C-alpha positions, 0 to 999 in steps of 0.5 A: 800697409799703405804707410809701409808701401809709401816708405818703401817707395820713397826710401827703398828697402835699403833704408829699412836696413840702414835704420836697423843697422844697430839692431842686435835683433834678439830678446830673450826666448819667451818660455811661457806666456807669463815669463820672458827670459832677460838674457842680455841682448839689446832691448831686453824683455822684463818678467811677467810674473806680476798680475796683468794690469786690470785695466788692460785686461778688461780692454783686451776682452772687449777688443777682438776675439782670440787675442789676449794681452799682457803689459809690464810697465816697468820694461814696457814689455808687451805680450800678445797671443792668439792660438799658435802665435805669440809675440813678446817685446819692448815698446819704445818711443823716441822724440828727437834725442829723448826716449819717452816712456810707454806706460799704462793709463793715467786718466782712468781711460782703461783701454788707452796707454800713454806716451810719457815724456822725460818730464813725466808728462803725458804727450800722446797715447797708444790704443789697441783697436780691432781691425778685422781679424787682427789688432792695430796698435795706434800711436797718436798725439794728445790734443794740440801737441805737434811733436815728431817721434819714432815708435818701435816694437822689438822682440820675439815671435813664436809660431808653429814649428813648420812656419817660415817667413814670407810676404803676403802683400804685393807691392806695385811694380815688383820686378823680382820673384822671391824664393828661399832655400833653407830658413833664409830671410828677406827684408821684404818679408811681412808675414809668417806662414804655417803650411800644415795649418794653412795659417798666416801671421801678417804684420803691418808696419812702416819699417819691419824686419823679421829674422828666423832664429830656429823652428817657429822662433823669429826675432822682429823689429817693427817701427814707424814715425809719428809726424806733427800732423799724423798718427802711426800704427802697427797691425797684426793679424792671424789669418786662418785658411790663407790658401783655402780662402784665396787660391786653393779651396781644396788645400792640403799640405803636401805629404812629405813622407810620400814626396819629401822633394820634387820628383825627378825622372825621364819620359818619352813623349816629347822626343818619341811621341806616339812611336816609343817602344819598350826597347826604346824606353829601356835603351834610354834608361840604360843611358840614364842609369850611367849619366843621370841616376848617380845625380839623383834621377829617380823615375822612368815613366812610360807614355803612349803604351795603350792599345791603338796608341801608335798613331795620333791623335790621343782621342783614339787611344784605348785609355780605359781598359788597360789594353796594351799596344802589342806591337810596341810593348809585346811583353806587357807593362808588368815586364817593362816595370820590372825591367825598369826597376832592375836598372835602379829606377822606379817605374812610372806610367801615363794614363788619360782615363776620362775617355776612350777611342775604343769602339768596342769598349764604348759599345760594351759600356755605352751607359758609362759615357756622355751623350748630347741631347740628340744621343750622340757621344760627347768627345774631347781631347782624351777620348772620342767617347767621354766618361760620365763620372757620376756613373758609380760602375764607371768609377769602380772600373777606374778604381780597378784599372789603377789598382791593377797598374799600381799593385799588379804591374808595379808602377809607382809614379802616375801621370794622370792626364786630362784633368782640370785643364781639359775635362773640368772645363767640359764637365762644368758646362751647363749643357754637359752637366745636364747629360750626367746620370746625376746632374746634381753632382757638384764636382765630378772631377773630385769623384775621379781624383778620389778614386785614383788616389784610393786605387794607386795607394798612399805610397805612389806619386800622383802628378795631375796633368793638366792640373789646377791649384783651384781644383780638387787636385790639391786634396789628392795629387802631389804635383801638377802640370802648370802649363801646356806641353812644351812641344807639339807632336813631331816638332822640336822645342821652340823659344815660345815653349820655354817662355811658357815654362817661365810665365806659368811658373811665375804665375803659380810659384806662390803655391809651389812646394806648399799646395802642389809641386809645380811641373813645368813639363820636361826639360829639353836641351838637345835642340835648343840654342845653348842660351835657351837651353840654359834659360829653360834649365834655370827656370826648372832647377832654380825654384826646385820644380818637378824635374823630368827630362824628355830628350833622346839621351843617345848621342846627347853631347857632354855639354848638354848632358851636364846641363841635365846633371846640374838640375839634380837632385832637386833643390828644396825651394819654397816661394817667399811671395805667397801671391800670383804674378801676371807679368814676365819678371826679369829677376828671380832671387833665391835667398839661401841659408846654408848651415856652413856658408850662412846667408847669401843669394842666387840671382837669375837675370832673365832676358825674355826679349829678342834683343840684347838687354842690360838687366839691373837689380838693386839690393833694395829690390833683392831684399838685402842690406845695401850697406853690406859689401858683396861679391858675385860669381856667374854660373854659366859664363864662369866669371866674377861679377862686381856688386856695389849696391846693385847687380847689372849685366848685359844679357843676350837675347833669350839668355840668363845670367845666374849669380851667386852673391855672398857677403864679403869675408876678410878671408878666403871664402866659398863662392860657387861650384858647377855642381848645381844650378841652384848653387845651394852647396848641397855637396858641401858637408863640412867647411871651416876657415882655420885661422891658425893655419890660414887654410880652408878645410871641408868635405865635398861630395863628388859623383864618380867620373864627373869632375866638380869645380869649386870657386873661392874668393881670395882677398888681397893679402892671401894667395894659395900656397898648396892644397890637398884632397883625401879621396879625390884628385884635384887641380888648382887654377888661380885667376887674375880676378881673385877667383881660385878654381879647384877641380875635384875628380874621383873614379867612384862616388865619394865624399872627399876631404880637402884642405887649401892653404894660403 
């Protein structure tokens, strides 16, 4: 990888794109390991119908277990296969203006291929070398030769259907957090990852471009340079248990039937803390039903309901016997769940089950709890009496408790608190482990989480709070809180809480929506300055994190309510960089591949500082071709943004700028809308430019009673003449900056058909 890093550092990734400007990028699809289609594209593959070269076959068997090779000298077609991964493509070598031939051995050295010049003389060699769990293709000079040249390997990769292109190798000095929505690609990508099998296909070349074709199919172009005094190499590895061996030892891919996207909802704690009543929750739910449910808000979750829960601290709450606080919840928790469901929400509940503050429960079950060597109860944040999870009767009690809350009360979302961020640290201490009934138990948290999942059922959503991706949560939970509480009891949200949301996500973004869905804690916009509210909403919504609201909705301004609406429904976003970051990156870059709009980027420029800053990011840093002209539109300030190989904007302290960045078209084109922070145009179901009638036509989903404004780039030579919309009203506004704004409105939620003529 060092050569690629050096290349990127010296030339910038834009140089990679420039070097590939003539790449048509696709060879014929490989139908079987023995045959490649010769469909007419640049670098067409030849057939593999002839027997494999014997010398190469013998060499491959000696090189690396798992990898097999075939090579057809007629077209220099190399095919490689290991398990679910197969590559097939043409090898070429160009020295100066001459294209040389890549051929089989000519001197009896069976495991060494040749570089043959235009005079039919062997000038160099290609060998296949074992490299750990991979194979290296090494190009080098024949003795005493000193030519320069560029090798390339161009073709197609087949991998698992669920795989996606990504990065698995960090580069020093990165400033950009890379994300993707849809089958989008970045020039930085160096790998493919398959979530279901936790398998990574890693490719190492000085210059590399991977482009997604369809599910499990990718075009690739890898190349490198042989200098007068150096060799060049291409390495490919199939690494199993990528997450399991590095970061997530209990790795299991997210259950997409139970949790197809990140959950959304509202919970009371960060506004009401320990004072919310059943009626408070229902009052808020009625407001949410009108303003949030139409946009995709799904759960309404209850906190601080237990016996003795109307007075902090939490360690005094009766957390282990389902005793309900009669003063605040007089009709019980089942009735509240039924009332929430009648309002169209799925009911959720908060439970910290690892301890209790109930003296009575402790005395009745003293043998279920931990005691120090002097016989005194061991305490923690979530109980004056801490559970001993190695006591089978105690775990069975927890099962019955969660089974009741799930099946008899009817709760469907479980926020289970006090896990790895608190209890695991305590349980891992040697002096505490010595006090277990079974001190040899390797992981008592695993016992508990298994009991929770078994009891609530596979059709319930499980949020581990505070969870760690390094713990057993990944085997059982759907989502995990990745940071501390955004506020402290009875205090308003502050900037440091927003900073913590950003910092924790950047550190753990690599596992989001793969191992566990990230939960940044609730989004709070009521008491923050507008700039900080926008920043928090962008942190939550751009990467598609679990999205729960925590503000008191009654009396919330329409401006702040719209920010909440602009986070729903959650965008289906995945990380592109599958490794952690440990600094506050100023740029987040969402690569979008839209079925109708093609490929574009949504770039967030964050100012984490206390003073105004100018933030600049280049096309190279964004992983896009710097030669392609692009136009931009800023979401929060509603203005056109120029792009000439870089984005540069002045951002106030604690604020963010969010730019949709599209390749420039020669005709009017969609740029943005105010529907969603991710700007992934989920509201657009049809869209086409009709050249014959010089018009844009499409279908757009409008939430009833809430206007939606779309923005279009109108190039020179075009002007809007008229517009029509079936199913909604519309207004037009043409700006001097070439931006046409169209506002759609409908009384009922509908998908409206529009046409804009130029």
